[in-house]
N, C-alpha and C positions, 0 to 999 in steps of 0.2 A: 849591783848597780842598778838604780832604778830603770825599768823598761819606758823610754819614752818614745816608742815606736809609732804611736798614733800621733803624737804632738809633730814627730818630724816629718811623716808622711802630709800633714795639715802642712807644714811650713812648706814642705816640697811643692805641693799645689797651689798654694798662694804665690810663693818667689815663682815658679813656672808661669803661671797665667799672666805675671805683672811682666815678665820676660816676652811672651809671645805678643802681649798686647802693645808692648815699645815695638817691638819689631815689626809689628803688623803696620802701625802708624808711621814708621819710618819708611817703609816699602810704599804705603798711599803716598807720602810725600814727595818721594823719588820718582812714583808713578805721575803724580799731577804735573810735576816739574819737565817731565820727558814729552807728555802728552802736549804742554804749553809749548814746548822746543818744535817737536815735531807739525803743530798748529802753524807756530808763525814761520817756518821753514816752509811748507805747503804754500804759505799766503805768498810768500817771498818768491817761490819757483812759479807759482801760479801767475802772479804778476808779472814776470820778465818771460815766461813763456806763452801765455797766452796773448799779450801784449807785442808778440814777436821781437822782443828786446834781445832774445837770446835766440843765436842761431844753432841749427842741428847739430848735435854732439856736446853742446855747450854742458848739459847736466852730467853726462859722461866725465869729461873735463873736468870738472868741479870735484864728483868723487873720486876721480884720481888723486888730484890734487890734495885734497884732505887725507885719505889715506897715508901719501908723505909724509904730510905737517904734522899729522898727528897719529905717529904709529901704534898701531894695536887698536884704533877705532872701530868698531863695529856698528854696523846699521844704518849705515850712509853709502849704500851702494845706489847706483843710479836707479834700479828698481824701485829700493827703498825710497830714495827720493820723489820718485814718481807717485809711489802710494801717499806719500805724505801730502803731495800736492791735491791727490783724489781725497784724502780727510779733510783738508781745508776745504776744498770746494763743495764737500756733501755737507759741512756743519757753518759754512760762513755765514748763515742765517743768523747763527747765535751771537753775531755780534751786533745784529739790528738794534738801533735803539730806539726805544718808546715807553712812554707813562705805563704802559700796561703791562709791561716785563720787566719782573721783581728781583728775582732771584740772580744773585752774581757769585762768582766764583773767589771773589775777594771776603766773603764771607766765610767761607771755607780757608783757604791759603792764598794769599797772593804769591804770584810765582816770580822770583827774582833769581836770575843766572848769577852764578859766581864769575864766568867769562867776562872781560870787559868790553873787548873786540871781536866779536865772531865773525861781522862782515865789515871789510875795510874797502869806502869807495875807490871804483877806478873808473877808466874810462869806457871800461865795455858797456857798462849798465848806466841808464838814466836815472834810477833811484837807488841809491846808496843808503846802507845803513852803517852806523859807527857804533851802535852797542847793542845788547841783546834786549835792553828795554824797550827799543823800537821795531823788532822783530816778532818781539814776543807779547801775545794779547794781555793787558795787565787785569782784564777781569772780560767775563761773557755777561751778559745779559739773557736772560730765558725767561719763558713762561712760567708762572708758578709750579704747573705740574710736569713740568720736564725733571727727569731724574737725574739732577747734576751731581750729587754726591757719587751715585752710581756710575754716571759717566765718567767722572774723574777717576774712579777705582780702577776702572779694568783696562786692561794692557791694551798699547797699540794694535796689536796684532789682532785682538778681539774686537777692537773697532773697527778693521779694516776687515775683517769676514764678515760684517754687519753691514757694512758702507756699500761693500761690493755685492752682497748677496741681497741686501734688502731696501727697496726705494722707499716704501711707505713711512710714514713719521710714527705711527702709534704703533707698527709693527718693529721700528727700530728700538723705541721707548722700552716695549716688553723685551726683546732680545736684552737689551743693556740691563735691564733689571735682573733678568734670567743668568746673565753671566756672572752680575756680581753676586747674587744671592746663592749660587750652587758652585762657585768657583769652577767651573767647567774649563775642560782644555780647549784649546782653540779648535781642533780638529772634531772634537765630540761638538762643539758649538755648529761648526758647520753641517756637521750631519744633522743636528735637532732643527736646523733652518731648512736644510733639503727637505726634511719630514714633514715640513711646516707645524712646526710644533706651536706656534701663534694659532693657527686656526683650529686646532684638536684639541687643544689645553682645557676647553671647556664643555668639550663634546659629551665626555662618559662622565654622568655623576660620580663624585667618588670622593673622599678624605685624604688622600694622600699625601699632600702637602703638611696635613695637621698630623699625622700619625706614623708618616717615614721621616726620622730625625735627619737623614743625609738628604738633602735638597735635591742633590743631582739625581740620585735615586728615585725620589719623588717623581722630578719630571720623565725620568724614564719610565717609569711605571705607567705614568699617564700617556704618555707617547705610545706605551705599548698595547694597548688595550682601544678597542672601537667602541663607540656608542652602540653599534647595530652590528647584527652579524647575519650573513645569507647561510642558512641551513636549507639548501636546495634540494639535500638528500632526503628528508622527513616526507614519510608518506601522510599527508594530511588526513588521508580519507579515514586515518586510524584515530585521528584524534575527536575529541569532544563526544564519544558516544559511550564511556564507560565513565568512571569518576576521575577525580583530578590528580590522583595516584598513579592510575594506570596511563594516563596520558602522558605525564612526565617520565615513567618508565619506556614508554614507546621512543619519549624523545634521546632517552639515554640508550637505549640501545640501537637507536639508528647510529647515532654519534660514534658508540663501541664498534659497530659493523662499516663505519666509516672514518675510523679514527685519525686515518692518514689528511683526509679530505679537509676533517673537522681542523687539525694542526693548521694545515696550510691558510685555512680561512682567519684561524683566530691568531697566527702570527708567526715571526721568526724565532727560532731557538727554545720552542716548547718539545718538551718530553712528556710523553704519556706515562704516568706512573702507574693508575690503576682506576677502575670506577668501585662504588660502594666500598671506598678504602674504609678498612676496620680501624676504628679509632677508640681506646678504652682508657678510663680515669676514673680512679676510684669505684670499680665495679660497674660503672657505667658504659654501654656500647653505643658509639654513635657511626655512621655509616653517609659520609659525604659523597654526593654522586658521583663527582670526578675530580681528580687529582694529577696536576703537571706540574713540571719542573721548568723552570725557564733559566736557560744557560746566561743570559745578560743581565737578567735582574738577580742572579744566583739566589732565587726565592722561590719556594713551593707557590704553587696557585691552586687553590681551591673555587670549584666552579659547583655551585646549587643551581640545578634547572627545575623553573617554573614555568608551566603549562600557560597559567593565567598570567593576570596583571600583577605590577609589584605589590606587596603586602611590607608594611614596617616591622611584622614579625619575624620576616626571613633575615633582617639584619641581624638579629640576635641570635637566631641559630647559627648564622653564620659564623658570627664573632665566639661564639662556643667552639666550634669546630679549630678557628685560625688558634685559638687559645691554646687547645690540647696539642694541636699539629707542632707549635712552637714549642712547647714543654717536653713534647714525645717524641717527635719525627725530626724537626728541622737539626739539623747538625751543625755545629759550633760557629764553623766559618760562614755559614748562611747567612743569608737577611731574613726578616720576619716574614713569614708567610701572608700572601695577598689572597683576597678571596671576591669573587666576580658572581653576581647573581645574574643568571642568564634568564629571563622570562620573557612574555608574548608584548607587555607595553608597560609604559611607566609614564607618570608625569616627571620629567627630569628637574623640574623647579622644586617639585615635592621632596624627591629623592634628596636632591644635594641640600634640603633645608634639613631633614632629619638624620641624615648620616652623620652629621660634623660630631654627634655628640658621642659618636663611637670611637674609642680607642685602638681598634685594629682597621689596618689597612684593608679598605672595602669599596667596590665600585659596581654599579647597575646596570647593565646593558641589557638589548631586547634583540629580539631574533628575527627573521623572517623567513617563512618557507616557500617552497615554489606556487604555492595558494595566494600570495601576496604580487606575485610578479606578472609583468602583461603576457599576453597569449604567445606572442614570437617567442619570448624568452622560455615561456614552460613549455614550448613544444620539441624544443631541444634537449629536455630531459627525459631521462629515462620513463616509461608509462608505468603505471601502479602495478599491472603484475609483475615487474621486472624489480620494482622496489619491494614487494610482498614476498619475492623469491629471497631478496638479499637478506631482508629482516629474519627470515625464517632458516637463513643461513643454505639455502641450497646455491650449491656451485656449480651446477651444470650447465647455467644459463653462460 
């Protein structure tokens, strides 16, 4: 019997991709209709509560009646309906009509509900609706730079997390795009917002979004590392009196002797693996300065220390280390190794420019020592003799 294994595998991949793509389109269509429904209900609730057409407790009564008349209905509790009101009130500016506003959701999908009579007029309310076409917005008019496709692609829970935590429009647009691109869970999105990913995303020159396929993992890496670290335990009087290699060894030894402080400075979930970690490939031996493991990223983190300013050659050196780490050290269930160059100063725009040509995830950070601090803060540090004793391993102090 002829072996058709490869043809079968190819066919499975093609059909699977078609199924997943179709499912994704279906989910997006349902999501768009749900968002439009929640927006319209939010507008309806906002109109009647803000204009005092409804007394206290009416939203709760409506929710209870809906549950009775539509058994199994979920998502329409009183708190949920108040969230819909917030969703509408935070985004009602999208309905503003202007010649300068160009993109509409009609270009994506017009939303029409299958229910004929969601709200029926009664004597209780001044404003009545007889069909969903009057409660649902048929289209939004938004500025050309507004991420309308991403807006309609993320869930209502993601939207509420954004509008409840973020007030600035540009920040909101960023988190909408981020939620769509990364497929982040709501609780993780809230964590990223609390950690102020918007402000931190461009601080560390890096190529993470280009080199880490998992977008959520890439953003986690971006938020994990700072663009500058305070290494206040380095004896600055020992630096710049010998050659560059000796300076880097002094910095390294200071970090080793203060590894707990360094990890606390570096961030959460870091574990120290070793310094001058021996790597060998094809008979060539390499010794990266510091090697860590980060539990959240599930990746090895290689740190190269440089006492002077950033140089482009450092990227090639670090990329070589990362290649060997991935081939020889990384475990199958771990993510690709990440490299950080830690130097005394760097032109961030230049680093961002040159680092994009490398296919290994890398970033460049700088460090400050006690010598760079103001007098008041410097006086709170141990004196030079104490630091010398620490570096020499004297534990009698």
